[in-house]
N, C-alpha and C positions, 0 to 999 in steps of 0.2 A: 924195406923203406918205411912201411907203415909203423913197424915196431920202433924204429929209430925216431920217427917223428913223435910218437907217444912219449918216449923216454925224454926227448928234448923238451917237450911241452911240460912234463911233470917237473923236470929240473928247473925250467924257467919259473914255474909257479912257486916251487920251494925257495928259489933264490929271492924272488920278490917278497915272499912272506918273511924270510930271514931279515931282509933289509927293513921291512916295515916294523918288525919287532925291535930293531935297534933304535937308539936315540937318533932322531933325525938331525942331520947336519946339512949344510948348504949343498955339498956335493951329492949327498944321498937324495935330497929333494929334486935336484936337477936331473939325476939319473932316472928317478921315477917318472918325472915329467917326460923325458925322452922315450922311456919304455911305453908310456901311455899314448904319446903322440904317434909312435910307430905302429901300435895296435890300431889306433883310429885310422891311420892311413891305409893299413891293410884291409880294414873293414870297408872303407870307402871305395878302395880299388875293387874289392870283391863285388860290392853292390853295383859298381859301374859296369863290370864285366857281365853280371846277370842282366842288367837293364839293356846293355848293348845286344845281348843274345836275344832277348825278348823283342827288342826293336827290329832286329834283323829278320825275325819270324814274319813280320808284317809284309815283307816283300815276296814271300814264297807263295806259290799257287795253293789254293784251298786244299787240294788233295794231299799235298806234302804237309801242310799244317796239321791235318787230322792225324796223319801217321806219326808225326812228332809228338803231338799232344797225348796220344795214347800211351806213350812211354814215360810221361812225366808223373811225378807224385802230385796228389790233389792240390797241395798248397801252391806249387809252382804253376800248375795248370790254371788255377784260379787267377793268379797274378798275370799270367800270359793273356788270358781271355779278357781280363779287365783293362789291360794296357791298351790305349788307343792313341796312336799318333795322329797328326792332323790328316795324313793321307788316308787313314782307315775310318775316319768318322763318317757314319752314314747320316744322311739328312733326316732329321726327326720329324715325324708326322705330328701335326697338331690338329686335333679334331674340334675342340671347343672354339678355338680361335677363328675357324672358318665356318661356323654355323650359319646356315641360310635362314634368316628370320622368317621369310615367307613360308618355307617348308615347315618350320616349327609351329606355325599358327594355322596350317591348312588342315583339312579334314583327315588326310592320310596320316597325320602325326599320331593319331590314336592307334595305328597299326604298326608303329615303329618298333623294331626289336630292341634297339639301344635306347636306354633312358639317358637323360643328361648326366646323371651320376655315372653311368657306364662310360660315357665319353670322357668325363673328367678323370676317371680311374685309368683309362687308356693313356691319357696324357701324362698322368702323374706317376702311377706305379707300373704302367706298361702292359697290363693284362686285366681281364675280368674272367670270372667263372660263372657259368649259368647251367642249371640243371634242366632236364626235359626239353632239350633243344627242338625235338620233333613233336613235342606235345604230349606224348604218352609212352609208357614202358613197352606197350605192344609194338609201337613203331620201332623202338630200339631193338626189340627181339627179332623183328622181321629183317631189319638191316643186318643184324648180326648173323642170322641164318643164311642170308644171301652171300655175305662175306665169307663165311666158313665154307660154303659150297664152292666158291671160286678158289679157295685155298685147296680143297680136296681134289678139284679138277686140274690142279697144277698150273693155274693161271697166275698165281703169285710166285714170283721168282726171287732168289737171293738178291738183295739190294746191293748196288755198287756205288762208288764215288767217282766223280768227274764224268766226262762224256767221250764218245768216239774212241780213238786209239789210246787215249789216256785213261780210259775207264779201268778200275781195279776193284777187287773185293778183299775184305778182311773182316771176318765175323767177330774178331775181338774189338774192332772199332765200330762196326755197324752190323748187327746180327738179325735184322728183320727180313721178312719176305714181303714183297710189295708188287703193285702194278699201278699204272696210271689209269685214271678214269675219265680222261678228257673226251673220249669218243662216245658221245651220248647215245648215238644210234646203235653202236656195237653193244653198249651196256644194256640197252633196253631190248633190242631185237635178237641179238646173238646170245648174250649171256643171260638174258631174261631176268633182270634185276630191277623191277620197278621201284622198289623201296630205296635202293641206293640212288636211283635217279631222283627220287623225292628229296633225299639228303643233299644231293648236288644242287637242286633247285633252291633249297633253303639257304645253302652257303652262298650261292650267287645273289640271292636277294639281299644279303648283308652288303655285298659290294655295291649293288644298285642303291641301297638306302644311304650308304656313306657318300656315294657320288652326288645324290640329291641334297643331302643335308650339310655335308662338310667339304664340298669341292674336292673330293678325294681323287677324281679324275683317273679312275682305274678302268682299263678296257680288257684286261685279260686275267684269267685265273688258271691255276694248276692244281689238280686234285689227285692225290695218290691214296691208295688203300694199303695199309701196312699191318702186318701181324708179327708180334714178337713172341716166339715160341717158348719162352721161359728158359730155365737153365742158365741164367746169367746173360741172356741176349740183351743187347743194349745198343745205343747210338751215342758215342761220346759227345759231350757238350760241344755245340757248334753254332755257327750263324747260318740262318736260312738265306741271307743275302750278303754278297761281298761287293765292295767298291769296285767299279769297273766291270762287274758281272751283271747278273740279272737285276731287275728292278723290283724285287719282292719287297713289299712294305708292311704287310699284315699277314699273320699266320693264324689259322683257325684249326683247332684240334677237336675232333669228335671222338670221345672214348666210348667203347661198347662194353666195358666191363661192369656188369650189373653187381650191385651190392659191394662195390669196392671199399676196402678199408685201408687206412694208412699203413697198417702193419703188413699188408700184402706186398708193399713195395711197388716199384715201377713209377 
């Protein structure tokens, strides 16, 4: 069937070229217009079918979305992820719009982590990048050592998608090892990781600062430690929050890769 389609396509192309090379007559021009109109209708129908497929993806559970996206080519995946029906649009956080003028002029403003430029960038481009989050490279090294020890002790497990009975794993979609760090007493007393606790304190201070300055009104955080072992391990592009699901509004990533270069990838 594929060979027949290719022969017909080449024949149609040759036929059109033959007509174009002839002296145009009224009937020839009309025929060409009909051929062009038919091709345009086919292209419009094909685009509609693609858009309908993408739109239908929005109603699927997040776990199924990830499975489907992993099989798409990059161009189609990008189109799918960028498509946003009214049902899927997440409420946009605006930091500058809700700045607390009293907090901005108080003495504590000198210790704020986020500059006004940072907040503006969060509103406009959606992210900021800051180095030396914990203040020194020695802190980073200590956090990394504790994390690697947890990995060697088998505390980090293969990450899965979804929860409960619907939980599933596929390393081609998500290939990291991870564990949750929400139990502070376990982290400090059982796992003996004081520097990871320091990192968690710093992350939670960001939440507290945004609550004071920008009416962020956040009362809960979730922290996970993840390790991607290389060899192509990845997590396909995804959303951290889904409409109707959790209320995650801000993601903070702390990278422990010292002397990272762009050519290293990841």
